[in-house]
C-alpha positions as CSV (number, residue, x, y, z in Angstrom):
1,M,193.2,17.9,-33.2
2,G,189.9,19.0,-32.8
3,K,186.9,19.0,-35.0
4,L,187.7,19.8,-38.8
5,Y,184.8,21.3,-41.3
6,G,184.4,21.8,-44.9
7,G,182.9,24.6,-46.6
8,I,181.5,25.2,-49.9
9,E,180.5,28.4,-51.7
10,A,178.1,27.8,-54.2
11,G,178.4,30.6,-56.6
12,G,176.4,31.4,-59.8
13,T,179.7,31.7,-61.4
14,S,182.0,29.5,-59.4
15,F,182.4,27.4,-56.5
16,V,184.7,27.5,-53.7
17,C,185.5,24.3,-51.7
18,A,187.8,24.5,-48.4
19,V,188.6,23.0,-45.0
20,G,189.4,24.7,-41.8
21,T,188.2,26.0,-38.7
22,G,188.2,29.9,-39.5
23,P,190.2,32.4,-41.3
24,N,193.1,31.8,-39.5
25,D,193.3,28.0,-40.4
26,L,191.9,27.0,-44.0
27,L,194.1,23.8,-44.8
28,A,193.3,23.4,-48.2
29,E,191.1,25.3,-50.5
30,T,189.8,25.0,-54.4
31,R,188.0,27.3,-56.9
32,F,186.4,26.0,-60.1
33,R,183.8,27.4,-62.2
34,T,179.8,26.4,-62.0
35,T,179.0,24.2,-64.7
36,T,176.5,21.8,-65.1
37,P,174.9,20.7,-62.0
38,V,176.5,17.2,-62.0
39,E,180.0,18.0,-63.1
40,T,180.5,20.9,-60.5
41,I,178.9,19.2,-57.6
42,K,181.4,15.5,-58.8
43,K,184.6,18.3,-58.1
44,A,183.2,19.4,-54.9
45,I,182.9,16.0,-54.0
46,D,186.1,14.9,-55.5
47,F,187.9,17.4,-53.4
48,F,186.5,16.4,-50.0
49,Q,187.1,13.0,-50.8
50,E,190.6,13.9,-51.1
51,Q,190.7,15.5,-48.1
52,S,189.2,13.1,-46.1
53,K,192.4,10.8,-46.8
54,R,194.1,13.3,-44.8
55,E,191.9,14.0,-42.0
56,I,188.6,13.0,-40.6
57,L,185.9,15.8,-41.7
58,T,183.1,16.6,-38.8
59,A,180.4,18.2,-41.3
60,I,179.6,20.3,-44.5
61,G,178.2,23.7,-44.5
62,I,177.0,25.0,-48.1
63,G,176.1,28.4,-48.9
64,S,174.3,28.5,-52.4
65,F,173.0,31.0,-54.5
66,G,169.1,30.9,-54.9
67,P,166.2,30.5,-54.4
68,I,167.4,27.4,-52.4
69,D,165.0,25.8,-49.8
70,I,166.6,26.1,-46.5
71,N,163.7,24.8,-44.3
72,P,165.0,21.5,-42.6
73,A,161.4,20.0,-42.5
74,S,160.7,20.6,-46.0
75,P,160.8,17.9,-48.1
76,K,162.5,19.5,-51.0
77,Y,165.3,21.0,-48.4
78,G,168.5,21.6,-49.6
79,N,166.7,22.1,-53.1
80,I,167.9,24.8,-55.8
81,I,164.3,25.7,-56.8
82,V,162.9,28.0,-59.1
83,T,166.5,30.1,-60.5
84,P,167.8,32.2,-63.2
85,K,170.6,30.0,-63.6
86,P,170.2,27.7,-66.7
87,G,170.1,24.3,-65.9
88,W,170.2,24.2,-62.0
89,A,166.2,24.6,-61.0
90,N,165.5,21.8,-58.7
91,T,168.9,20.6,-58.1
92,D,169.3,18.5,-55.1
93,I,173.0,20.2,-54.1
94,A,172.7,19.0,-50.5
95,G,171.6,15.4,-51.1
96,M,174.3,14.7,-54.0
97,I,176.6,15.9,-51.3
98,Q,175.5,14.2,-48.0
99,R,174.9,11.1,-50.0
100,S,178.1,10.5,-51.6
101,L,180.2,11.7,-48.5
102,E,177.9,10.4,-45.4
103,I,179.1,13.1,-43.3
104,P,176.1,16.0,-42.1
105,I,175.3,18.7,-44.1
106,Y,173.9,22.3,-43.2
107,L,172.5,24.7,-46.0
108,D,172.2,28.2,-45.9
109,T,172.0,30.7,-48.8
110,D,175.7,32.0,-50.1
111,V,175.0,36.0,-48.7
112,N,173.4,34.7,-45.5
113,L,176.8,32.9,-44.7
114,A,179.0,35.3,-46.0
115,A,177.3,37.5,-43.4
116,L,178.1,35.0,-40.5
117,A,182.0,35.4,-41.5
118,E,181.4,38.7,-41.3
119,H,179.6,38.8,-37.9
120,L,182.1,35.9,-36.6
121,W,185.4,37.5,-37.5
122,G,185.2,40.3,-39.8
123,A,183.3,43.8,-41.0
124,A,180.2,42.9,-38.8
125,R,181.7,42.0,-35.6
126,K,179.6,43.0,-32.5
127,L,176.9,44.3,-34.7
128,D,173.7,42.2,-34.6
129,T,171.2,43.9,-37.5
130,F,173.3,44.3,-41.1
131,V,173.1,43.7,-44.5
132,Y,175.3,41.7,-46.6
133,I,174.7,42.2,-50.5
134,T,177.0,40.8,-53.3
135,V,177.2,42.2,-57.0
136,G,178.4,39.6,-59.1
137,T,176.6,37.1,-62.2
138,G,173.5,38.0,-59.8
139,I,172.7,40.5,-56.6
140,G,171.9,38.7,-53.8
141,G,171.6,39.7,-50.0
142,G,171.5,38.5,-46.6
143,G,172.4,39.3,-43.3
144,M,171.5,39.6,-39.6
145,V,168.4,40.7,-37.5
146,N,168.8,41.5,-33.7
147,G,171.5,38.3,-34.0
148,R,169.9,35.9,-35.9
149,L,170.1,34.9,-39.9
150,M,167.5,36.4,-42.3
151,H,165.0,33.3,-42.8
152,G,161.2,34.0,-42.9
153,L,158.6,33.1,-45.8
154,L,161.8,31.6,-47.5
155,H,164.9,33.5,-47.5
156,P,165.2,37.2,-48.3
157,E,166.0,38.3,-52.6
158,M,167.1,41.6,-52.2
159,G,168.3,41.2,-55.8
160,H,164.8,41.1,-57.0
161,I,163.3,44.4,-55.6
162,R,161.9,47.2,-57.8
163,V,163.9,50.4,-58.6
164,P,162.9,53.1,-60.4
165,H,164.2,52.8,-64.3
166,D,164.5,55.8,-66.2
167,W,164.1,55.0,-69.5
168,R,165.2,58.0,-71.0
169,R,169.0,57.3,-70.1
170,D,168.6,53.8,-69.7
171,P,166.5,52.1,-72.6
172,F,168.2,48.8,-71.8
173,P,165.1,46.8,-70.3
174,G,166.4,44.4,-67.9
175,S,168.3,40.9,-68.1
176,C,166.2,39.2,-65.1
177,P,164.1,36.5,-67.0
178,F,161.5,36.9,-64.2
179,H,160.9,40.6,-63.7
180,E,163.5,42.3,-66.4
181,D,164.3,45.1,-64.9
182,C,164.3,44.5,-61.2
183,L,167.5,45.4,-59.5
184,E,170.0,42.3,-60.6
185,G,168.2,42.8,-63.5
186,L,169.5,45.8,-64.6
187,A,173.0,46.0,-62.3
188,A,174.4,42.6,-62.0
189,A,177.1,41.4,-64.4
190,P,175.4,40.2,-67.0
191,A,172.8,43.4,-67.5
192,L,176.6,45.2,-67.6
193,E,177.6,43.4,-70.3
194,R,174.4,42.8,-72.4
195,R,173.7,46.6,-72.2
196,W,177.3,47.7,-73.1
197,G,177.9,45.0,-75.3
198,Q,181.2,43.6,-73.5
199,P,182.0,42.1,-70.2
200,P,182.1,44.6,-67.2
201,E,185.8,43.6,-66.1
202,T,186.7,45.2,-69.3
203,L,185.1,49.0,-69.4
204,A,187.3,51.6,-68.4
205,S,187.1,52.7,-65.2
206,D,185.6,56.4,-66.6
207,H,183.1,54.6,-68.7
208,Q,179.2,55.7,-68.2
209,A,178.2,52.7,-67.0
210,W,179.7,52.7,-63.6
211,Q,177.9,56.1,-62.8
212,L,174.7,54.0,-64.1
213,E,175.7,51.3,-61.6
214,G,176.2,53.2,-58.7
215,H,172.6,54.7,-59.2
216,Y,170.8,51.8,-59.3
217,L,173.1,49.9,-56.6
218,A,172.6,53.4,-54.2
219,L,168.5,53.1,-55.0
220,G,168.9,49.4,-53.7
221,L,170.9,50.2,-50.5
222,A,168.8,53.4,-49.7
223,N,165.4,50.9,-49.8
224,F,167.4,48.7,-47.9
225,I,168.4,51.4,-45.2
226,C,164.8,52.6,-44.8
227,T,163.1,49.2,-44.6
228,L,166.0,47.5,-42.4
229,S,167.5,49.6,-41.0
230,P,170.8,48.0,-40.8
231,Q,174.2,49.2,-38.4
232,R,175.8,48.2,-41.4
233,I,176.5,47.4,-45.1
234,I,178.6,45.3,-46.5
235,L,178.7,45.4,-50.3
236,G,180.7,42.3,-52.1
237,G,180.8,40.5,-55.5
238,G,183.0,40.5,-58.5
239,V,181.2,43.8,-60.0
240,M,182.3,45.5,-56.7
241,G,186.0,44.9,-57.2
242,Q,185.8,48.2,-59.3
243,P,187.8,50.4,-57.3
244,Q,185.6,53.3,-58.3
245,L,182.3,51.9,-57.5
246,L,182.5,52.1,-53.7
247,P,182.8,55.6,-53.4
248,M,180.2,56.6,-56.0
249,I,177.7,54.9,-54.2
250,R,178.7,56.5,-50.8
251,K,177.8,59.3,-52.5
252,M,175.0,58.5,-54.5
253,V,173.2,56.9,-50.9
254,Q,173.7,60.4,-49.1
255,Q,171.7,62.2,-51.8
256,I,169.0,59.7,-52.7
257,L,168.2,59.7,-48.3
258,N,168.7,63.6,-48.4
259,E,169.8,63.7,-44.5
260,Y,166.0,61.5,-44.0
261,V,168.1,59.2,-42.1
262,P,170.1,61.6,-39.5
263,A,172.1,58.8,-38.0
264,P,175.8,59.9,-38.3
265,Q,177.3,56.6,-39.8
266,V,175.1,58.2,-42.8
267,L,175.2,61.5,-42.4
268,T,179.3,61.7,-41.5
269,G,180.3,58.0,-41.1
270,I,179.5,56.9,-44.7
271,D,183.0,55.3,-45.3
272,E,182.1,53.3,-42.0
273,Y,179.2,52.3,-43.1
274,I,179.1,51.2,-46.6
275,V,182.0,48.6,-46.8
276,P,184.0,45.8,-48.7
277,P,184.1,42.7,-46.8
278,S,186.8,41.7,-44.7
279,F,188.0,38.3,-46.3
280,G,187.7,39.1,-49.9
281,K,187.0,36.2,-52.3
282,Q,187.2,33.8,-48.8
283,T,184.2,35.5,-47.0
284,G,181.1,32.9,-48.4
285,V,183.6,29.9,-47.8
286,L,184.2,31.0,-44.3
287,G,181.0,31.5,-43.4
288,A,179.9,27.8,-44.7
289,I,182.6,26.7,-42.8
290,A,181.3,28.8,-39.8
291,L,177.8,26.8,-39.7
292,A,179.0,23.7,-39.9
293,S,180.8,24.5,-37.3
294,Q,177.7,26.4,-35.6
295,L,175.2,23.8,-36.2
296,Y,176.8,20.4,-35.8
297,K,175.8,18.6,-32.7
């Protein structure tokens, strides 16, 4: 048997851990809620220790919520740094797992690695510049530019851009503890729940919440289209599980851009331009496995 890799999608709501080499070769998978750092990371370690009794793991990739230090030269590499997730700031997620399992650990953002999986096997194949956005407990964005995952000063924080906030239509101040009414503060799942007084998954499909949600997300996507010029946008995350939301967003993006971006993908091919992920809830963990397999020497 060839080399076997582990993957962790460390999300703000849940962790997904898996062992395998790709979408057609996942030998084991588990999911559990994200609670405290110690409890949650221990569950991940226990899973891989159990799997190692059956097969030898070569390396593990981690795709984590952030902000996170992804610079291997930094003394804080592998640490979740300042974050809206209570209790997780300054958590050395990579170090805790490496010290317990004693195998190489590779790290990037959860959205960058979801983008990597889509690039290798899914909706972004043959594309070199695209964006992956997740809308759930938070809003995050990553992707590729000219065939490379987006890195730089730190990593993209697309959920914290500012979008127009019409206070008459929406008096909700926003839920982001850092910026209040940034995109995440207006359109992530906690914002929906605080604004409407119930979890978003319990809201009726024709509730006024979804028109407002589609509006905010379309404003964000229009900004990304104008700044990054992606060849495709992939929209994932739990909030996007509402089937009525994606068609709304596509139409609203066209209205907001008002034919200013004259690409046929936007004007007439919007259904193939703004798309869901190919692998649903497995996208992030597949990307983590892909990162480990690409970086292990």
